[in-house]
Wavefront OBJ file of the C-alpha trace (Angstrom):
o trace
v -9.801 -18.719 14.762
v -8.027 -20.162 11.490
v -7.002 -17.238 9.399
v -5.761 -17.150 5.802
v -3.786 -14.169 4.643
v -3.415 -13.513 0.871
v -0.183 -12.070 -0.455
v 3.570 -12.472 -0.143
v 5.120 -9.060 0.264
v 6.466 -6.810 2.871
v 2.757 -5.559 3.733
v 1.804 -9.231 4.182
v 4.766 -10.115 6.464
v 3.587 -6.931 8.565
v 0.269 -8.088 8.668
v 1.522 -11.696 9.863
v 3.531 -10.179 12.449
v 0.826 -8.161 14.041
v -1.993 -10.928 13.666
v 0.264 -13.555 15.271
v 0.477 -11.574 18.508
v -3.173 -11.799 19.233
v -4.469 -14.761 21.021
v -7.355 -15.084 18.631
v -5.256 -16.701 16.135
v -4.960 -20.353 16.427
v -3.723 -21.287 12.964
v -2.184 -18.925 10.243
v -1.625 -19.650 6.510
v -0.209 -17.180 4.032
v -0.366 -17.728 0.325
v 1.963 -17.474 -1.251
v 4.361 -15.990 1.502
v 7.933 -15.668 1.480
v 11.141 -16.692 3.289
v 10.435 -14.332 6.266
v 6.952 -15.028 6.559
v 7.607 -18.872 6.829
v 9.192 -18.273 10.148
v 5.892 -17.124 11.581
v 3.168 -18.877 9.579
v 2.459 -21.794 7.340
v 2.980 -20.815 3.444
v 0.901 -22.240 0.699
v 1.119 -22.320 -3.133
v -1.907 -20.811 -4.273
v -2.907 -18.602 -7.220
v -4.263 -15.920 -5.186
v -6.305 -14.239 -8.056
v -8.152 -17.581 -9.011
v -11.352 -17.096 -6.780
v -12.495 -20.718 -7.134
v -8.956 -21.844 -6.226
v -8.804 -19.525 -3.100
v -12.362 -20.756 -2.034
v -11.456 -24.336 -2.440
v -8.455 -23.845 -0.297
v -10.402 -21.960 2.586
v -12.962 -24.648 2.607
v -10.323 -27.580 2.918
v -8.618 -25.771 5.469
v -11.482 -24.670 7.771
v -10.507 -21.035 7.358
v -12.702 -18.664 9.620
v -11.270 -15.229 8.311
v -9.630 -14.113 5.209
v -7.359 -11.197 4.939
v -6.652 -10.016 1.431
v -3.371 -7.909 1.295
v -2.587 -6.943 -2.289
v -4.832 -5.069 -4.853
v -4.844 -7.578 -7.637
v -7.083 -10.153 -6.010
v -9.574 -7.596 -4.872
v -9.777 -6.033 -8.409
v -10.189 -9.868 -9.524
v -13.397 -10.301 -7.346
v -11.955 -12.926 -4.849
v -13.525 -11.198 -2.079
v -16.989 -11.402 -3.576
v -16.514 -15.186 -4.354
v -15.594 -15.693 -0.879
v -18.358 -13.887 0.903
v -20.689 -15.746 -1.542
v -19.303 -18.931 0.033
v -19.953 -17.937 3.550
v -16.437 -16.548 4.497
v -15.675 -13.457 6.545
v -13.512 -11.387 4.617
v -11.260 -8.132 5.151
v -11.189 -6.406 1.905
v -13.737 -4.535 -0.621
v -15.738 -6.036 -3.317
v -14.708 -6.041 -6.916
v -16.816 -2.989 -7.622
v -15.681 -1.098 -4.529
v -12.050 -1.976 -5.380
v -12.553 0.067 -8.669
v -11.394 3.065 -6.442
v -7.798 1.672 -6.943
v -8.389 -0.302 -10.156
v -9.435 2.586 -12.251
v -8.199 6.155 -11.532
v -10.961 7.542 -14.023
v -13.552 5.854 -11.841
v -12.187 7.434 -8.759
v -12.280 10.856 -10.411
v -15.863 10.438 -11.354
v -16.702 9.554 -7.711
v -14.948 12.602 -6.536
v -16.866 14.685 -8.866
v -20.247 13.313 -7.780
v -19.318 13.597 -4.106
v -17.474 17.306 -4.537
v -14.280 15.761 -2.942
v -11.474 18.129 -3.396
v -8.940 16.494 -6.030
v -6.620 17.738 -8.965
v -8.504 18.637 -12.255
v -8.212 15.921 -14.825
v -8.965 14.636 -18.176
v -9.485 11.145 -19.504
v -8.330 9.412 -22.661
v -8.243 6.305 -24.862
v -6.118 7.846 -27.500
v -2.588 9.022 -27.551
v -3.036 12.105 -29.793
v -5.881 13.453 -28.008
v -3.945 13.163 -24.718
v -0.805 14.890 -26.279
v -2.962 17.623 -27.664
v -4.406 18.049 -24.010
v -0.894 18.413 -22.592
v 0.306 20.905 -25.061
v -2.685 23.139 -24.184
v -2.036 22.681 -20.433
v 1.561 22.753 -20.207
v 3.956 21.434 -17.510
v 4.185 20.499 -14.816
v 1.622 17.893 -15.432
v 0.644 14.214 -14.164
v 0.343 11.444 -16.546
v -1.318 8.128 -15.021
v -1.990 4.802 -16.416
v -5.574 4.318 -15.403
v -5.244 0.646 -14.169
v -3.148 -1.245 -11.835
v 0.646 -0.622 -12.335
v 2.411 -1.891 -9.260
v 2.742 1.687 -7.937
v 4.877 2.703 -10.974
v 2.106 3.944 -13.546
v 2.474 7.662 -12.518
v 4.781 10.066 -14.292
v 5.030 13.364 -12.786
v 6.324 15.542 -15.593
v 8.057 18.886 -15.095
v 8.510 19.569 -18.903
v 6.189 18.875 -21.780
v 8.619 16.464 -23.516
v 8.486 14.271 -20.450
v 4.688 14.138 -20.305
v 4.306 13.574 -24.189
v 6.953 10.681 -23.858
v 4.954 9.251 -20.851
v 1.879 9.017 -23.143
v 3.623 7.284 -25.783
v 5.073 4.696 -23.154
v 1.691 4.121 -21.702
v -0.148 3.425 -24.965
v 2.858 1.395 -26.381
v 2.266 -1.139 -23.340
v 5.135 -0.190 -21.075
v 2.480 -0.894 -18.197
v 0.779 -3.531 -19.898
v -3.016 -3.318 -20.069
v -3.169 -0.444 -17.081
v -2.037 1.983 -19.915
v -4.745 1.226 -22.109
v -6.408 4.277 -20.898
v -4.635 7.436 -19.376
v -5.638 10.022 -16.909
v -3.794 13.343 -16.995
v -4.198 15.571 -14.060
v -3.079 19.112 -12.803
v -0.016 18.980 -10.809
v -0.557 19.455 -7.072
v 1.934 21.513 -5.155
v 2.297 20.868 -1.447
v 3.383 17.762 0.750
v 1.971 14.357 0.141
v 0.893 12.067 3.114
v -1.100 8.819 3.618
v -4.233 8.537 5.592
v -5.659 5.038 6.385
v -9.406 4.523 7.412
v -11.229 1.357 7.996
v -14.797 1.251 6.528
v -17.457 -1.492 7.242
v -20.225 -0.179 4.851
v -21.675 2.616 7.050
v -18.904 3.535 9.712
v -15.519 4.928 9.288
v -12.471 4.527 11.770
v -9.397 6.314 11.073
v -6.429 4.066 11.903
v -3.395 6.288 11.255
v -1.204 8.288 8.975
v 2.134 7.815 7.327
v 4.499 9.512 4.797
v 6.136 7.635 2.127
v 9.243 7.949 0.022
v 8.283 7.359 -3.536
v 11.345 8.310 -5.439
v 14.329 5.886 -5.717
v 16.976 8.521 -4.962
v 18.256 10.405 -2.087
v 16.415 13.738 -1.500
v 13.288 12.446 -3.423
v 14.942 12.442 -6.815
v 14.819 9.832 -9.789
v 12.039 7.878 -11.020
v 8.694 6.736 -8.727
v 8.968 3.355 -7.062
v 6.506 1.374 -5.139
v 7.961 3.313 -2.012
v 11.452 3.330 -0.664
v 10.390 4.097 3.011
v 8.030 5.258 5.299
v 7.432 6.583 8.627
v 4.251 7.160 11.025
v 2.731 9.222 12.235
v 3.160 12.106 9.332
v 3.575 15.373 10.999
v 1.739 17.270 8.198
v -1.461 15.287 8.745
v -2.413 16.974 11.797
v -5.700 16.259 13.703
v -7.287 19.373 11.910
v -6.176 18.450 8.542
v -7.110 14.683 9.241
v -10.528 15.946 10.191
v -10.850 18.170 6.941
v -9.819 14.900 4.883
v -12.432 12.855 6.672
v -15.229 15.390 6.416
v -14.627 16.689 2.918
v -13.091 13.679 0.959
v -13.514 10.540 2.764
v -16.901 10.626 3.896
v -18.488 11.999 0.841
v -16.757 9.240 -1.283
v -17.967 6.465 0.935
v -21.454 7.912 0.916
v -21.473 8.104 -3.063
v -20.217 4.520 -3.232
v -23.108 3.392 -0.956
v -25.398 5.358 -3.174
v -24.167 3.569 -6.190
v -24.888 0.309 -4.512
v -21.083 -0.700 -3.821
v -20.696 0.076 -0.120
v -16.879 -0.136 0.889
v -15.716 -2.764 3.234
v -12.163 -2.866 4.161
v -9.228 -0.512 4.643
v -9.112 2.515 2.450
v -5.951 4.414 1.958
v -6.148 7.960 0.700
v -3.005 9.626 -0.684
v -3.546 13.418 -0.027
v -1.471 16.485 -1.123
v -1.535 19.070 1.745
v -0.854 22.593 1.302
v -1.791 25.573 3.599
v -3.773 22.982 5.723
v -5.916 21.954 2.972
v -6.141 18.371 1.826
v -6.835 17.361 -1.755
v -7.122 13.810 -2.902
v -4.235 12.390 -5.142
v -5.221 8.795 -5.252
v -7.220 6.081 -3.370
v -5.810 2.635 -2.776
v -8.102 -0.413 -1.682
v -5.645 -2.136 0.689
v -2.804 -1.011 2.957
v 0.118 0.826 1.612
v 3.414 -1.003 1.166
v 5.606 0.145 2.902
v 3.247 2.155 5.164
v 1.498 -0.966 6.394
v 4.828 -1.895 7.957
v 5.134 1.259 10.110
v 1.399 1.020 10.979
v 1.448 -2.664 12.003
v 4.591 -2.147 14.332
v 2.599 0.578 16.164
v -0.837 -1.200 16.119
v 0.473 -4.623 16.981
v -2.220 -7.301 18.160
v -5.220 -4.817 18.012
v -4.864 -5.018 14.170
v -6.701 -8.299 14.075
v -9.574 -7.091 16.439
v -9.951 -3.997 14.121
v -9.948 -5.854 10.912
v -12.342 -8.309 12.266
v -14.675 -5.723 13.319
v -14.554 -4.201 9.858
v -15.574 -7.392 8.324
v -18.332 -8.047 10.770
v -19.717 -4.383 10.227
v -19.156 -3.272 13.906
v -16.654 -0.558 13.728
v -18.942 1.751 15.736
v -18.016 -0.192 18.824
v -14.242 -0.238 18.197
v -11.204 2.465 18.822
v -7.642 2.550 18.062
v -5.515 2.467 21.122
v -2.424 4.374 20.012
v 0.842 4.576 22.095
v 2.671 7.902 21.836
v 5.517 6.295 19.436
v 6.799 6.554 16.020
v 7.930 3.907 13.543
v 10.172 4.124 10.241
v 11.053 1.572 7.692
v 13.860 1.692 5.210
v 13.536 -0.553 2.005
v 16.474 -2.391 0.766
v 16.138 -3.091 -2.851
v 17.913 -4.873 -5.659
v 20.583 -2.769 -7.432
v 18.911 -1.648 -10.772
v 15.490 -1.158 -9.243
v 12.866 0.263 -10.431
v 14.511 -0.824 -13.542
v 16.038 -4.100 -14.529
v 17.603 -6.033 -11.485
v 18.909 -9.425 -10.840
v 17.310 -12.139 -8.804
v 19.028 -14.822 -6.710
v 21.472 -13.006 -4.846
v 22.351 -14.107 -1.443
v 21.615 -12.234 1.658
v 23.292 -12.769 4.812
v 23.038 -11.501 8.399
v 19.317 -11.803 8.817
v 19.276 -14.713 11.197
v 21.109 -12.749 13.677
v 18.866 -9.743 13.620
v 16.551 -9.014 16.658
v 12.980 -9.658 16.151
v 10.763 -7.572 18.447
v 8.435 -5.073 18.987
v 10.712 -2.138 18.373
v 12.849 -3.632 15.617
v 11.958 -6.018 12.797
v 12.974 -6.750 9.366
v 10.037 -7.588 7.179
v 10.623 -9.719 4.062
v 9.360 -8.173 1.059
v 10.789 -10.077 -1.869
v 12.794 -12.863 -0.557
v 12.879 -16.907 -1.176
v 14.986 -19.638 0.667
v 17.458 -21.001 -1.833
v 20.296 -23.387 -1.632
v 22.644 -20.610 -0.522
v 20.116 -19.265 2.134
v 17.877 -16.185 1.943
v 17.921 -14.999 -1.510
v 16.590 -11.905 -3.127
v 13.522 -12.538 -5.297
v 12.160 -9.117 -6.142
v 12.887 -5.364 -6.804
v 12.059 -4.217 -3.202
v 13.286 -7.141 -0.918
v 13.528 -5.866 2.638
v 11.663 -3.484 4.945
v 13.957 -2.752 8.016
v 11.851 -1.310 10.439
v 12.439 0.548 13.946
v 9.997 1.822 16.691
v 10.864 4.490 19.141
v 9.612 7.307 21.317
v 10.614 9.996 18.525
v 11.231 9.380 14.933
v 14.773 9.885 15.569
v 15.138 6.852 17.836
v 12.880 4.809 15.393
v 15.333 5.888 12.442
v 18.358 5.161 14.347
v 17.182 1.630 15.235
v 16.096 0.971 11.663
v 19.487 1.914 10.296
v 21.433 0.135 13.021
v 19.539 -2.976 11.606
v 20.892 -2.235 7.871
v 24.446 -1.974 9.327
v 24.113 -5.826 10.331
v 22.798 -7.125 6.869
v 25.388 -8.098 4.351
v 23.927 -7.668 0.816
v 26.235 -6.230 -1.803
v 23.627 -6.624 -4.650
v 21.281 -4.429 -2.710
v 20.941 -0.504 -1.958
v 18.805 1.764 0.021
v 18.075 5.366 0.685
v 19.984 6.831 3.667
v 17.685 9.732 4.303
v 14.503 8.165 5.156
v 12.317 10.576 7.562
v 14.230 13.684 6.214
v 11.142 15.698 5.816
v 9.922 15.269 9.379
v 13.371 15.495 10.958
l 1 2 3 4 5 6 7 8 9 10 11 12 13 14 15 16 17 18 19 20 21 22 23 24 25 26 27 28 29 30 31 32 33 34 35 36 37 38 39 40 41 42 43 44 45 46 47 48 49 50 51 52 53 54 55 56 57 58 59 60 61 62 63 64 65 66 67 68 69 70 71 72 73 74 75 76 77 78 79 80 81 82 83 84 85 86 87 88 89 90 91 92 93 94 95 96 97 98 99 100 101 102 103 104 105 106 107 108 109 110 111 112 113 114 115 116 117 118 119 120 121 122 123 124 125 126 127 128 129 130 131 132 133 134 135 136 137 138 139 140 141 142 143 144 145 146 147 148 149 150 151 152 153 154 155 156 157 158 159 160 161 162 163 164 165 166 167 168 169 170 171 172 173 174 175 176 177 178 179 180 181 182 183 184 185 186 187 188 189 190 191 192 193 194 195 196 197 198 199 200 201 202 203 204 205 206 207 208 209 210 211 212 213 214 215 216 217 218 219 220 221 222 223 224 225 226 227 228 229 230 231 232 233 234 235 236 237 238 239 240 241 242 243 244 245 246 247 248 249 250 251 252 253 254 255 256 257 258 259 260 261 262 263 264 265 266 267 268 269 270 271 272 273 274 275 276 277 278 279 280 281 282 283 284 285 286 287 288 289 290 291 292 293 294 295 296 297 298 299 300 301 302 303 304 305 306 307 308 309 310 311 312 313 314 315 316 317 318 319 320 321 322 323 324 325 326 327 328 329 330 331 332 333 334 335 336 337 338 339 340 341 342 343 344 345 346 347 348 349 350 351 352 353 354 355 356 357 358 359 360 361 362 363 364 365 366 367 368 369 370 371 372 373 374 375 376 377 378 379 380 381 382 383 384 385 386 387 388 389 390 391 392 393 394 395 396 397 398 399 400 401 402 403 404 405 406 407 408 409 410 411 412 413 414 415 416 417 418 419 420
């Protein structure tokens, strides 16, 4: 099978790593890829949000299966055009991807499905949003309605921070994503991620994870795209997962189908859990990043079989074969992230790292420059370990970090602290 994966981050490197282990994979092309992906697959220069360009590339390369990694091509409708051209695709339609593309849309779906979530209000004008904040008080959560690369959420513990967040969003800090704003009640509890495959009719849970969103040790500082993750998430017990599936996921999928936009792909449900009761924080229409890295370490070659079954509408025939193991990934980011950071700094020591089923360094933002592997983003590496216990997985990941020489980078030393 000839496979095309769209994307070039750590999530896509993890997908490439898992897909390559499956004997069904004959040829693997990744667009645009990165320096780490280039060791495993062909990398191609391609505008992955340009539907016509992607379809033309897939036709020219006799692609059998397209896996769409990031959210932007999904929201741009690339999956729709690929399906219309006859390609097998893993990823929801543009209409269904609105579950990530618009927080207000998700809230409307949750209301219609009676899915437990935070109380909210939607605004298109700054002053109305500020009046609402003054009425509700803090803590409160201010969200850009559209895609903001995981950074358009401000958890404000005082009124002044919330009001400032509204100003920033309407003044363009998050681009067009902040043209509309959703303001939610603050949910107390422990947050975790639940991943479910959906083929338009059937649902198959494929794992849980817990992310560390804050940039600083002890979950302090501003939100990021994620500074590390581990799987499974202890707080998402079988009982809590069943509640989430029955009360949140299944009703949401039924409402999407009722509206004529059945969901095909992976659904990532961010949940807040308190006293055994899950509430929805947000939906994403793709694998999380860095959660995908720990899921793929645990799933391995079967990930391709599961994604193919999802695309072909035969999830009812599949099951996930889990090992009783754990995986943990630590993000190495460029100094200054999530604010301004320098690109082009050289990273050494990567070539000597072991690359196997229990330890892997996934590249998130790298390129091959004259000096070798260079940083090309904010989040640059996902250093990942797997073990029989979370402590063993954690020890493996941090042992790999000790072998990497990158003075211009940093990482959190406490990934996994909640579970440990």
